[in-house]
C-alpha positions as CSV (number, residue, x, y, z in Angstrom):
1,M,1.4,8.2,-18.8
2,I,-2.2,8.6,-17.5
3,N,-2.9,11.9,-15.9
4,K,-3.6,11.8,-11.7
5,S,-7.2,12.8,-12.5
6,E,-7.7,9.8,-14.9
7,L,-6.0,7.5,-12.3
8,R,-7.9,8.9,-9.3
9,K,-11.4,7.9,-11.1
10,H,-9.6,4.6,-11.6
11,Y,-8.2,3.8,-7.9
12,A,-11.9,5.2,-6.6
13,K,-13.8,2.5,-9.0
14,L,-10.9,-0.1,-7.7
15,R,-11.3,0.8,-3.7
16,N,-15.3,0.7,-4.3
17,S,-15.1,-2.8,-5.7
18,L,-13.2,-4.1,-2.6
19,D,-15.8,-6.5,-0.5
20,I,-16.5,-4.8,2.7
21,S,-15.0,-7.6,4.9
22,H,-11.8,-8.2,3.1
23,R,-11.4,-4.5,3.1
24,R,-11.7,-4.4,7.0
25,G,-9.6,-7.4,7.4
26,I,-6.3,-5.8,5.4
27,D,-7.2,-2.2,7.2
28,G,-7.0,-4.3,10.4
29,L,-3.7,-5.7,9.5
30,I,-2.3,-2.2,8.6
31,A,-3.5,-0.5,11.8
32,N,-1.8,-3.6,13.7
33,N,1.5,-3.1,11.4
34,L,1.6,0.4,12.1
35,I,0.5,0.3,16.1
36,N,3.6,-2.2,16.3
37,S,6.2,-0.4,14.7
38,E,9.2,1.6,15.7
39,L,7.7,4.5,13.9
40,Y,4.7,4.5,16.2
41,R,6.2,3.6,19.6
42,Q,8.5,6.4,19.1
43,S,5.8,9.4,18.3
44,D,4.2,11.3,21.2
45,T,1.9,13.2,18.6
46,L,0.0,11.7,15.9
47,L,-1.7,13.9,12.7
48,I,-4.2,11.4,11.6
49,Y,-7.1,11.8,8.9
50,V,-10.3,10.4,9.7
51,S,-11.3,7.8,7.8
52,V,-14.5,8.2,5.6
53,G,-16.5,5.4,3.2
54,N,-13.7,3.0,1.7
55,E,-10.4,4.8,2.8
56,I,-8.1,2.6,5.0
57,E,-9.8,2.8,8.8
58,T,-8.0,5.0,11.0
59,K,-10.5,5.3,13.8
60,D,-8.9,2.0,15.6
61,I,-5.9,4.0,15.4
62,I,-6.9,7.1,17.0
63,L,-8.4,5.2,19.6
64,N,-5.3,2.9,20.4
65,S,-3.1,6.6,20.5
66,L,-5.5,8.3,23.0
67,S,-5.2,4.9,25.1
68,D,-1.5,5.0,24.9
69,G,-1.5,8.4,25.7
70,K,-0.4,10.4,22.7
71,K,-2.0,13.8,21.4
72,V,-3.9,13.2,18.6
73,A,-4.9,15.7,16.3
74,V,-6.9,15.7,12.8
75,P,-7.1,18.2,10.2
76,F,-9.1,21.3,9.5
77,C,-8.8,23.1,6.1
78,T,-9.2,26.8,5.4
79,K,-8.9,28.1,1.9
80,N,-5.4,27.3,1.0
81,K,-4.2,25.8,4.5
82,M,-4.2,22.9,6.6
83,Y,-4.1,22.7,10.4
84,F,-4.3,20.1,13.0
85,Y,-6.5,20.1,16.1
86,E,-6.2,18.1,19.3
87,I,-9.1,15.7,20.3
88,S,-9.4,13.5,23.4
89,S,-12.1,11.2,22.0
90,L,-13.8,10.5,18.7
91,D,-16.8,12.7,20.2
92,D,-14.6,15.2,19.4
93,L,-15.5,15.3,16.0
94,S,-18.8,16.9,15.7
95,E,-18.4,19.1,12.6
96,I,-18.0,18.1,8.8
97,Q,-15.7,19.4,6.3
98,F,-15.6,18.1,2.7
99,G,-17.6,15.1,4.1
100,I,-14.9,14.3,6.6
101,P,-15.5,14.5,10.5
102,T,-13.5,16.9,12.3
103,V,-13.5,19.2,15.1
104,D,-15.0,22.4,16.1
105,I,-11.7,24.7,15.8
106,N,-13.7,27.3,18.4
107,C,-13.6,24.6,21.0
108,A,-10.2,22.6,19.9
109,K,-6.7,23.8,20.6
110,K,-4.3,23.8,17.7
111,V,-1.8,20.9,18.4
112,I,1.9,22.1,18.8
113,L,4.1,19.7,16.4
114,T,7.4,18.2,18.5
115,E,10.3,16.5,16.8
116,N,8.2,13.0,17.7
117,T,5.4,13.8,15.6
118,L,4.2,11.3,13.4
119,C,2.0,12.6,10.4
120,I,-0.3,9.6,8.5
121,V,-1.0,10.8,5.0
122,P,-3.8,9.8,3.2
123,A,-4.0,8.8,-0.6
124,Y,-5.9,6.9,-3.5
125,A,-2.3,4.7,-4.2
126,F,1.4,5.4,-3.2
127,D,4.6,4.2,-5.4
128,F,7.7,2.7,-4.1
129,S,9.5,6.1,-3.8
130,G,6.8,7.3,-1.5
131,F,5.2,9.5,-3.8
132,R,1.2,9.7,-3.4
133,L,-1.8,10.0,-5.6
134,G,-4.1,12.1,-3.2
135,Y,-7.2,13.8,-3.5
136,G,-6.3,16.7,-5.4
137,G,-6.3,19.8,-3.1
138,G,-2.6,19.9,-2.6
139,Y,-3.2,20.3,1.1
140,Y,-0.9,17.7,2.3
141,D,1.9,19.1,0.0
142,R,1.4,22.4,1.3
143,F,1.5,21.3,4.9
144,L,4.5,18.8,4.4
145,A,6.3,21.7,2.7
146,D,5.8,24.1,5.8
147,N,6.6,21.3,8.4
148,K,9.4,18.7,8.1
149,L,8.1,15.8,9.8
150,L,7.9,11.8,9.9
151,T,5.6,10.8,7.5
152,V,3.2,7.4,7.1
153,G,1.3,6.3,4.1
154,L,-1.5,3.8,5.1
155,C,-1.8,1.3,1.8
156,R,-3.4,-1.7,0.8
157,K,-0.5,-3.4,-1.2
158,Q,-2.9,-3.4,-4.2
159,F,-2.7,0.4,-4.1
160,L,1.3,0.4,-3.6
161,V,2.4,0.8,-7.6
162,E,5.8,1.0,-9.0
163,S,5.6,4.6,-10.1
164,L,2.7,7.5,-10.1
165,P,2.6,10.8,-12.1
166,R,4.6,13.7,-9.7
167,E,4.8,16.9,-10.0
168,E,7.4,19.5,-8.7
169,H,5.3,20.2,-5.4
170,D,4.4,17.1,-4.6
171,I,6.0,15.7,-1.0
172,R,6.4,11.9,-0.4
173,V,6.0,10.2,2.5
174,K,9.5,8.7,4.5
175,N,7.6,5.4,5.2
176,I,4.4,3.5,3.8
177,V,2.6,0.4,5.6
178,T,0.9,-1.9,3.9
179,E,-1.2,-5.2,5.4
180,D,2.3,-7.2,5.1
181,K,5.3,-5.0,5.6
182,I,6.7,-1.8,6.3
183,I,8.8,0.2,3.8
184,I,11.2,2.5,4.7
185,I,11.7,5.3,1.8
């Protein structure tokens, strides 16, 4: 089997090859499927990455969640850990960390996790068992190992595969939302 590093290059290239208007249409369907799901409706707090480049677009999900009165928090990483800080609008995203918009942690409040917290987990690809090909830093795996939360992977269906390489420390998501379905693991 190809190693994770080679797979990341493969999926990055595949992502980059997607037509932008086609990608936006798919991402809108994924966002709608999430927002209309029971997973989303039952959550009071949403932990979500801020999309950049050709990642699945999350800004509409963030705006919808804020409009619905949910607490919304975005990641901030230290050397080995990841924390989530609340935002009240996209204007709160004033800092850049690893090329990703985030909050100024001196001004933002660290989120308090509840039993109804939903964590949206990014990846290049997911497999049908809920394992993901992440970006290689291990931040989400460490965070999820310490925090047992309801998790969702947003995935364009062409990036949903039968199996991905996994390691002992890898944490799988419990749900995957694509443009045409929700998979409960």
